[in-house]
C-alpha positions as CSV (number, residue, x, y, z in Angstrom):
1,X,35.0,-34.6,160.0
2,X,33.9,-31.6,158.1
3,X,30.3,-30.6,157.3
4,X,31.1,-30.9,153.4
5,X,32.4,-34.4,153.7
6,X,29.8,-35.5,156.0
7,X,26.9,-34.2,153.7
8,X,28.6,-35.4,150.4
9,X,27.5,-38.9,150.6
10,X,23.8,-37.7,151.3
11,X,24.2,-35.7,148.2
12,X,26.0,-38.5,146.0
13,X,22.9,-40.8,147.0
14,X,20.1,-38.2,146.3
15,X,21.9,-37.6,142.9
16,X,22.2,-41.3,142.2
17,X,18.3,-41.6,142.9
18,X,17.6,-38.5,140.8
19,X,19.9,-39.9,137.9
20,X,18.2,-43.4,137.8
21,X,14.7,-41.4,137.8
22,X,16.0,-39.2,134.7
23,X,17.4,-42.4,133.0
24,X,14.1,-44.3,133.8
25,X,12.1,-41.4,132.4
26,X,14.2,-41.2,129.3
27,X,14.3,-45.0,128.6
28,X,10.3,-44.8,129.2
29,X,10.0,-41.8,127.1
30,X,12.1,-43.2,124.1
31,X,9.7,-46.7,124.7
32,X,6.8,-44.2,124.4
33,X,8.2,-42.4,121.3
34,X,8.9,-45.8,119.7
35,X,5.2,-46.8,120.3
36,X,3.8,-43.5,119.3
37,X,5.7,-43.8,116.0
38,X,4.4,-47.3,115.4
39,X,1.1,-46.0,116.3
40,X,1.1,-43.0,113.9
41,X,2.5,-45.5,111.1
42,X,-0.5,-47.4,111.4
43,X,-2.8,-44.4,111.5
44,X,-1.1,-43.3,108.4
45,X,-1.9,-46.9,106.8
46,X,-5.4,-46.6,108.0
47,X,-6.0,-42.9,106.8
48,X,-4.5,-43.7,103.0
49,X,-6.9,-46.9,103.2
50,X,-9.7,-44.7,104.1
51,X,-8.7,-42.4,101.3
52,X,-8.4,-45.4,98.8
53,X,-11.6,-46.8,100.0
54,X,-13.3,-43.3,99.4
55,X,-11.6,-43.0,95.9
56,X,-12.7,-46.5,94.7
57,X,-16.5,-46.0,95.9
58,X,-16.3,-42.6,93.9
59,X,-15.2,-44.5,90.7
60,X,-17.3,-47.5,91.3
61,X,-20.4,-45.1,91.5
62,X,-19.7,-44.0,88.1
63,X,-18.5,-47.2,86.4
64,X,-21.7,-49.1,87.3
65,X,-23.9,-46.5,85.8
66,X,-25.7,-47.7,82.9
67,X,-25.8,-44.3,81.4
68,X,-22.0,-44.0,81.7
69,X,-21.6,-47.5,80.1
70,X,-23.6,-46.5,76.9
71,X,-22.5,-43.1,76.5
72,X,-18.7,-43.9,76.6
73,X,-18.3,-47.7,75.7
74,X,-21.1,-47.9,73.3
75,X,-21.3,-44.3,71.9
76,X,-17.7,-42.8,72.6
77,X,-19.7,-39.5,73.9
78,X,-16.9,-37.3,75.2
79,X,-19.2,-34.3,75.4
80,X,-21.3,-36.0,77.8
81,X,-18.2,-37.1,79.7
82,X,-17.1,-33.5,79.8
83,X,-20.2,-32.1,81.5
84,X,-21.8,-35.2,83.1
85,X,-18.6,-36.4,84.9
86,X,-16.0,-33.9,84.5
87,X,-18.3,-31.3,85.7
88,X,-19.1,-32.8,88.8
89,X,-18.8,-31.3,92.2
90,X,-16.4,-34.2,93.2
91,X,-13.6,-33.0,91.1
92,X,-13.4,-29.6,93.0
93,X,-13.8,-31.2,96.4
94,X,-12.5,-34.7,96.5
95,X,-10.2,-35.8,93.8
96,X,-7.7,-33.8,91.5
97,X,-8.7,-35.5,88.3
98,X,-10.6,-37.9,86.5
99,X,-9.9,-40.0,82.9
100,X,-11.7,-41.9,80.2
101,X,-9.4,-44.7,79.2
102,X,-9.9,-47.1,76.5
103,X,-9.5,-50.9,76.8
104,X,-6.0,-50.8,74.9
105,X,-4.6,-48.0,77.6
106,X,-5.4,-44.9,75.2
107,X,-6.1,-41.8,77.3
108,X,-9.2,-40.6,75.5
109,X,-10.2,-37.4,77.8
110,X,-9.5,-36.3,81.3
111,X,-10.5,-33.5,83.3
112,X,-8.7,-31.8,86.4
113,X,-9.5,-29.3,89.3
114,X,-9.7,-25.8,87.9
115,X,-8.1,-27.2,84.8
116,X,-4.9,-27.3,86.4
117,X,-2.5,-28.8,83.7
118,X,-0.2,-29.8,86.8
119,X,-2.9,-32.1,87.8
120,X,-3.1,-33.8,84.3
121,X,-2.1,-37.2,83.3
122,X,0.5,-37.5,80.6
123,X,-0.3,-39.8,77.6
124,X,2.4,-42.2,78.4
125,X,1.6,-42.4,82.0
126,X,0.8,-46.1,81.8
127,X,3.3,-47.0,79.0
128,X,4.5,-50.5,79.6
129,X,2.4,-51.2,82.5
130,X,-1.1,-51.0,81.4
131,X,-1.4,-54.7,80.5
132,X,-0.7,-55.6,84.0
133,X,-3.1,-52.9,84.9
134,X,-6.0,-54.1,82.7
135,X,-5.1,-57.7,84.0
136,X,-5.7,-56.9,87.8
137,X,-8.5,-54.5,87.0
138,X,-10.6,-56.9,84.8
139,X,-9.7,-60.2,86.7
140,X,-13.3,-60.8,87.2
141,X,-14.6,-62.9,84.2
142,X,-18.1,-61.9,84.6
143,X,-19.4,-58.4,84.1
144,X,-18.9,-57.2,87.6
145,X,-17.0,-53.9,88.3
146,X,-14.1,-53.9,90.3
147,X,-11.6,-51.3,91.6
148,X,-7.8,-51.2,91.6
149,X,-5.6,-48.5,93.2
150,X,-1.9,-47.8,93.2
151,X,0.6,-44.8,93.1
152,X,1.8,-43.1,90.1
153,X,3.7,-39.7,89.9
154,X,2.3,-36.7,88.1
155,X,4.7,-34.1,87.4
156,X,7.0,-35.7,89.9
157,X,4.6,-35.7,92.5
158,X,2.9,-39.0,93.9
159,X,-1.0,-39.4,93.1
160,X,-3.3,-42.1,94.3
161,X,-4.9,-43.6,91.3
162,X,-8.2,-45.7,91.3
163,X,-9.2,-47.5,88.1
164,X,-12.7,-49.3,87.5
165,X,-13.9,-50.9,84.0
166,X,-17.1,-49.3,82.8
167,X,-19.7,-52.3,83.2
168,X,-23.6,-52.4,82.7
169,X,-25.2,-53.5,85.9
170,X,-27.8,-55.3,83.8
171,X,-26.1,-58.5,82.4
172,X,-27.3,-59.7,79.0
173,X,-28.3,-56.3,77.5
174,X,-25.2,-56.5,75.0
175,X,-24.8,-60.3,74.5
176,X,-21.9,-59.6,72.0
177,X,-19.8,-57.5,74.5
178,X,-17.2,-59.3,76.4
179,X,-15.8,-58.3,79.9
180,X,-12.4,-58.1,78.7
181,X,-13.3,-55.6,76.3
182,X,-14.4,-52.9,78.8
183,X,-13.0,-49.5,79.2
184,X,-11.9,-47.7,82.2
185,X,-12.4,-44.6,84.4
186,X,-9.9,-43.3,86.4
187,X,-9.9,-40.9,89.4
188,X,-6.9,-39.6,91.2
189,X,-5.9,-37.8,94.2
190,X,-2.3,-35.9,94.1
191,X,-0.3,-35.8,97.3
192,X,0.1,-32.0,97.2
193,X,1.3,-29.9,100.5
194,X,-2.5,-29.1,101.0
195,X,-3.6,-32.9,101.0
196,X,-0.6,-33.6,103.5
197,X,-1.4,-30.7,105.6
198,X,-5.1,-31.8,106.0
199,X,-3.9,-35.4,106.7
200,X,-1.3,-33.8,109.4
201,X,-4.0,-32.5,112.0
202,X,-6.2,-35.5,112.5
203,X,-3.1,-37.7,112.8
204,X,-1.4,-35.2,115.2
205,X,1.8,-35.1,113.1
206,X,4.4,-32.2,112.4
207,X,6.5,-31.7,109.1
208,X,4.3,-34.7,107.0
209,X,6.5,-34.6,103.7
210,X,7.1,-36.5,100.6
211,X,10.9,-37.9,100.7
212,X,13.0,-39.8,98.7
213,X,14.6,-41.6,101.3
214,X,13.1,-45.1,101.2
215,X,13.4,-45.7,104.9
216,X,11.2,-48.5,106.2
217,X,10.6,-46.1,109.2
218,X,8.3,-44.1,106.7
219,X,5.1,-44.7,104.8
220,X,6.2,-46.4,101.3
221,X,4.4,-45.4,98.3
222,X,4.3,-48.3,95.6
223,X,3.3,-48.2,92.0
224,X,1.2,-51.0,90.0
225,X,4.2,-53.4,89.9
226,X,4.6,-53.0,93.7
227,X,7.9,-51.0,93.2
228,X,8.6,-47.9,95.7
229,X,8.4,-44.7,93.9
230,X,8.3,-42.5,97.2
231,X,7.8,-42.3,101.0
232,X,6.2,-39.9,103.6
233,X,8.2,-38.9,106.6
234,X,7.0,-37.0,109.6
235,X,7.4,-35.8,113.1
236,X,5.0,-36.4,116.0
237,X,3.4,-33.4,117.3
238,X,4.9,-32.3,120.9
239,X,2.1,-32.0,123.6
240,X,2.2,-29.2,125.8
241,X,1.3,-31.3,128.7
242,X,3.6,-34.2,128.2
243,X,3.0,-36.4,131.1
244,X,6.9,-37.5,131.4
245,X,8.0,-33.9,131.1
246,X,5.6,-33.3,133.8
247,X,6.8,-36.2,135.8
248,X,10.4,-35.2,135.3
249,X,9.8,-31.5,136.6
250,X,7.8,-33.0,139.5
251,X,10.7,-35.4,140.2
252,X,13.3,-32.7,140.0
253,X,11.1,-30.2,142.2
254,X,10.4,-32.7,144.9
255,X,14.2,-33.9,144.8
256,X,15.4,-30.2,145.1
257,X,13.0,-29.6,148.1
258,X,14.2,-32.9,149.5
259,X,17.9,-32.1,148.9
260,X,17.3,-28.6,150.5
261,X,15.5,-30.0,153.4
262,X,17.9,-32.8,153.9
263,X,20.9,-29.9,153.9
264,X,19.2,-27.9,156.5
265,X,18.2,-31.0,158.8
266,X,21.7,-32.6,158.2
267,X,23.3,-29.2,159.1
268,X,21.3,-29.0,162.3
269,X,22.1,-32.9,163.3
270,X,25.8,-32.0,162.4
271,X,25.8,-29.0,164.7
272,X,24.1,-30.8,167.4
273,X,26.5,-33.8,167.0
274,X,29.3,-31.4,167.0
275,X,28.1,-29.9,170.0
276,X,27.6,-33.2,171.7
277,X,31.2,-34.3,170.7
278,X,32.4,-31.1,172.3
279,X,30.5,-31.7,175.6
280,X,31.9,-35.3,175.5
281,X,35.3,-34.3,175.1
282,X,34.8,-31.8,177.9
283,X,33.2,-34.3,180.2
284,X,36.1,-36.8,179.4
285,X,38.5,-34.3,180.1
286,X,36.8,-33.4,183.5
287,X,36.7,-37.1,184.1
288,X,40.3,-37.6,183.4
289,X,41.3,-34.7,185.6
290,X,38.9,-36.1,188.4
291,X,40.5,-39.5,188.2
292,X,44.0,-38.2,188.0
293,X,43.3,-36.1,191.2
294,X,41.8,-39.2,192.9
295,X,44.7,-41.4,192.2
296,X,47.1,-38.9,193.0
297,X,45.4,-37.9,196.4
298,X,45.0,-41.6,197.2
299,X,48.3,-42.4,196.7
300,X,49.5,-39.6,198.8
301,X,47.2,-40.6,201.7
302,X,47.8,-44.0,201.6
303,X,51.7,-43.9,202.7
304,X,51.1,-42.2,205.9
305,X,47.8,-44.3,206.5
306,X,50.0,-47.4,206.1
307,X,52.5,-45.8,208.6
308,X,49.4,-45.0,211.1
309,X,48.2,-48.5,211.0
310,X,51.7,-50.0,211.3
311,X,52.4,-48.2,214.4
312,X,49.1,-48.8,215.5
313,X,49.6,-52.5,215.3
314,X,53.0,-52.0,217.1
315,X,51.6,-50.3,219.9
316,X,48.5,-52.8,220.2
317,X,50.8,-56.0,220.1
318,X,53.7,-54.5,222.3
319,X,52.7,-51.8,224.7
320,X,49.6,-53.0,226.4
321,X,51.2,-53.1,229.7
322,X,52.6,-49.4,229.7
323,X,49.1,-48.1,228.4
324,X,45.7,-47.8,230.1
325,X,42.8,-49.5,229.3
326,X,41.5,-46.0,227.7
327,X,44.7,-45.7,225.6
328,X,44.4,-49.2,224.5
329,X,40.9,-48.4,223.3
330,X,42.1,-45.3,221.3
331,X,44.7,-47.1,219.7
332,X,41.9,-49.7,218.6
333,X,39.9,-46.8,217.2
334,X,43.0,-45.5,215.2
335,X,43.9,-48.7,213.9
336,X,40.2,-49.5,212.7
337,X,39.6,-46.2,211.3
338,X,43.2,-46.3,209.5
339,X,42.1,-49.5,207.9
340,X,38.8,-48.2,207.0
341,X,40.4,-45.0,205.1
342,X,42.8,-47.3,203.5
343,X,39.9,-49.6,202.2
344,X,38.2,-46.4,200.9
345,X,41.3,-45.2,199.1
346,X,41.9,-48.7,197.6
347,X,38.6,-48.7,196.2
348,X,38.9,-45.1,194.8
349,X,42.4,-46.4,193.2
350,X,40.5,-49.7,191.7
351,X,37.7,-47.4,190.3
352,X,40.1,-45.0,188.8
353,X,42.0,-47.7,187.0
354,X,38.7,-49.4,185.7
355,X,37.3,-46.1,184.3
356,X,40.7,-45.6,182.5
357,X,40.8,-49.0,181.3
358,X,44.0,-49.6,182.8
359,X,43.2,-52.2,185.2
360,X,44.9,-55.5,184.4
361,X,44.1,-59.1,185.4
362,X,46.7,-61.5,186.3
363,X,45.0,-64.7,185.6
364,X,46.1,-68.1,186.9
365,X,44.3,-71.3,188.0
366,X,42.3,-71.1,191.2
367,X,40.9,-73.2,193.9
368,X,37.6,-71.6,194.1
369,X,36.5,-73.6,197.2
370,X,39.6,-72.4,199.2
371,X,39.0,-68.8,198.2
372,X,35.4,-68.8,199.3
373,X,36.5,-70.5,202.5
374,X,39.2,-67.9,203.0
375,X,37.0,-65.2,202.7
376,X,34.2,-66.3,204.9
377,X,36.9,-66.8,207.8
378,X,38.3,-63.4,207.1
379,X,34.4,-62.0,207.6
380,X,33.4,-64.4,210.2
381,X,34.1,-62.0,213.3
382,X,32.0,-59.2,211.8
383,X,29.3,-61.7,211.2
384,X,29.8,-63.2,215.0
385,X,29.6,-59.5,216.3
386,X,26.0,-59.1,214.7
387,X,24.9,-62.7,215.5
388,X,24.7,-63.5,212.0
389,X,24.7,-67.2,210.9
390,X,26.8,-67.9,207.6
391,X,25.6,-71.0,205.9
392,X,27.9,-72.4,203.2
393,X,26.7,-74.0,200.2
394,X,30.2,-74.9,198.8
395,X,30.6,-78.6,197.0
396,X,33.1,-80.7,198.4
397,X,34.7,-81.3,195.0
398,X,34.6,-78.2,192.4
399,X,36.1,-77.6,189.2
400,X,39.2,-75.5,188.8
401,X,38.7,-71.8,187.8
402,X,40.8,-69.5,185.8
403,X,41.0,-65.7,186.8
404,X,42.8,-63.2,188.9
405,X,42.5,-64.6,192.5
406,X,43.1,-61.4,194.2
407,X,40.2,-59.8,192.3
408,X,38.1,-62.8,192.9
409,X,38.8,-62.8,196.7
410,X,38.1,-58.8,196.6
411,X,34.9,-59.5,194.8
412,X,33.7,-62.1,197.3
413,X,34.8,-59.9,200.2
414,X,32.7,-57.0,199.0
415,X,29.4,-59.0,198.5
416,X,29.7,-60.7,201.9
417,X,30.8,-57.6,203.6
418,X,27.7,-55.8,201.9
419,X,25.6,-58.5,203.0
420,X,26.9,-58.5,206.6
421,X,26.4,-54.5,206.8
422,X,22.7,-54.6,205.7
423,X,21.5,-57.7,207.6
424,X,20.0,-57.0,210.8
425,X,21.4,-58.8,214.1
426,X,20.4,-62.4,214.2
427,X,20.0,-62.6,210.5
428,X,21.1,-65.3,207.9
429,X,23.6,-65.1,205.1
430,X,24.0,-68.0,202.5
431,X,27.1,-68.0,200.2
432,X,27.5,-70.7,197.8
433,X,28.8,-71.8,194.2
434,X,28.2,-74.4,191.4
435,X,28.6,-75.2,187.9
436,X,25.8,-74.2,185.7
437,X,23.9,-76.4,183.1
438,X,25.9,-74.7,180.3
439,X,29.2,-75.4,181.8
440,X,29.7,-71.8,183.5
441,X,30.5,-71.1,187.1
442,X,28.0,-69.6,189.3
443,X,28.6,-67.8,192.7
444,X,26.0,-66.4,194.9
445,X,25.6,-64.4,198.3
446,X,22.3,-64.4,199.9
447,X,20.7,-62.4,202.7
448,X,17.5,-61.8,204.6
449,X,18.6,-58.2,205.3
450,X,17.0,-54.8,204.8
451,X,16.7,-55.3,200.7
452,X,16.7,-52.9,198.0
453,X,13.8,-51.2,196.3
454,X,13.2,-52.3,192.4
455,X,13.7,-48.5,191.5
456,X,17.2,-48.3,193.2
457,X,18.7,-51.8,191.8
458,X,20.4,-50.1,188.8
459,X,21.6,-47.0,191.0
460,X,23.6,-49.1,193.4
461,X,26.0,-50.4,190.6
462,X,26.9,-47.0,189.6
463,X,30.2,-45.4,191.1
464,X,29.8,-43.1,193.8
465,X,26.2,-43.7,194.2
466,X,24.3,-45.3,197.2
467,X,20.9,-46.5,197.6
468,X,19.3,-43.6,199.8
469,X,17.2,-46.4,201.7
470,X,20.6,-47.7,202.8
471,X,22.0,-44.0,203.8
472,X,19.1,-43.7,205.9
473,X,20.4,-46.4,208.2
474,X,23.9,-44.7,208.5
475,X,26.0,-47.5,206.5
476,X,29.3,-46.1,206.0
477,X,31.0,-46.5,202.5
478,X,32.0,-44.8,199.4
479,X,29.4,-46.4,197.1
480,X,32.1,-48.0,195.1
481,X,31.7,-51.7,196.3
482,X,29.0,-52.9,194.0
483,X,30.2,-50.8,191.0
484,X,34.0,-52.4,191.5
485,X,32.2,-55.9,191.7
486,X,30.4,-55.6,188.5
487,X,33.4,-54.2,187.0
488,X,35.5,-57.0,188.3
489,X,33.0,-59.4,187.0
490,X,32.9,-58.2,183.6
491,X,36.6,-58.2,183.4
492,X,36.3,-61.9,183.6
493,X,33.5,-61.8,180.8
494,X,30.9,-62.6,183.6
495,X,27.6,-60.9,184.6
496,X,26.2,-59.9,188.0
497,X,22.6,-60.3,188.8
498,X,20.9,-58.5,191.8
499,X,17.4,-59.8,192.9
500,X,16.2,-58.0,195.8
501,X,12.8,-57.2,197.9
502,X,12.6,-54.3,200.4
503,X,12.6,-55.8,203.7
504,X,12.8,-59.2,202.8
505,X,16.4,-59.7,201.5
506,X,18.9,-59.5,198.7
507,X,20.6,-62.1,196.5
508,X,23.5,-61.3,194.3
509,X,24.5,-63.8,191.7
510,X,28.0,-63.8,189.9
511,X,27.7,-65.8,186.6
512,X,30.9,-66.6,184.7
513,X,31.3,-68.2,181.1
514,X,32.4,-71.9,180.3
515,X,35.8,-71.0,179.2
516,X,37.0,-70.1,182.6
517,X,36.0,-73.5,184.1
518,X,38.4,-76.2,183.8
519,X,37.7,-79.7,183.5
520,X,39.9,-80.8,186.4
521,X,38.4,-81.1,189.7
522,X,39.6,-80.3,193.3
């Protein structure tokens, strides 16, 4: 597998995670913008409400002035209106114009900021609408002043107008004067670019402009009848330190570092894996060469050994009368040595097949009691030579067992042979079997021999390894017996457990699964 193919899933995972963060930030950004727009719209409402309240307070301050009522309503003194109200500072600082309007809607006099005619009301400004305006402004039946505000267009530009009736604060001064006969003062502020610019700063808005687009997302300007005459639109100011932008940049930087770090780490891991894979293949090749060599050499050695053993059997059985005792002894040594070498070669061949995964079982129904008894008989002489007692704990009736009979016999012989080999003269070996509570089969061999140190138990089941405590006692062998035994058990889906105490003894237990135990008893 190439590095690019190996690193591709990591890259895709990181990119998916980064995309998820970008999408999440984008959705959050849209939600925040929507929320900010709602907030800005609410702020716009509050701004114009404040503007309206301020303008209504100004006009009420003059319409509730007794002097203004006397001079304008009672005396129609326009000169006084010009210098007392029209010349006030409010006209230069707060509003764009003010006017004196009679009860019937006649525009009597007006003054504008800097006498700018573009800020002036036309005489037809309230044509057709003044009856409604008068009705709403004079809605209180008593002599109490109120203010009424709405938007109109002056020279095509919307303006906020506030009207209030001139009212004498002391009721009863003019008993013949009726509340619905009151005249009006009107103050107005035009939404000039200057006014809009002054509002943009505190509201943190850009491009606050008037628009003919009557979108509900803007701020709608309504006249005295409630009809929309214009609207305001705007864009939110972009913050230099937008937290979402900073979050995105930070996330992008972090993921870039993670991706870069992951690239180098993964590259290093990939190189190490490639080196390990190369070493593994090299070791497997070497192991295969070793196995092939051992198998070839074993086959080559086994043929002459069989001949040697066969001829020694002939000499022992038929030539004892013609040979001296010394010669018969030598022939016996030749035979025992040949058999020992043949055992070693067979073990090497078995181990080579097992390691190559080519060892095949020939499974049949086995009389396990018979196999155990035959194995004991085969090694009885070796036990007798060392005065070792073989104790059998084999039931009289036992379930049949499914397995390879040759392998199972070799397995039992290996365990018994090891037990005899490492049990001192006069010792005892117990061999037995039974069906477990879970329905499996258990075979055990227990001795009171030299034992195995705990640190060496795992070692002795490895191929070509021997416990050094055993080697010191000059016991012969290839170190394959227990390794082969363990492999044979595992080929039968079983387990081998070794319990041992140094200088006390060893117990080897073989456990096979219930699937290999038949219901039929023998």
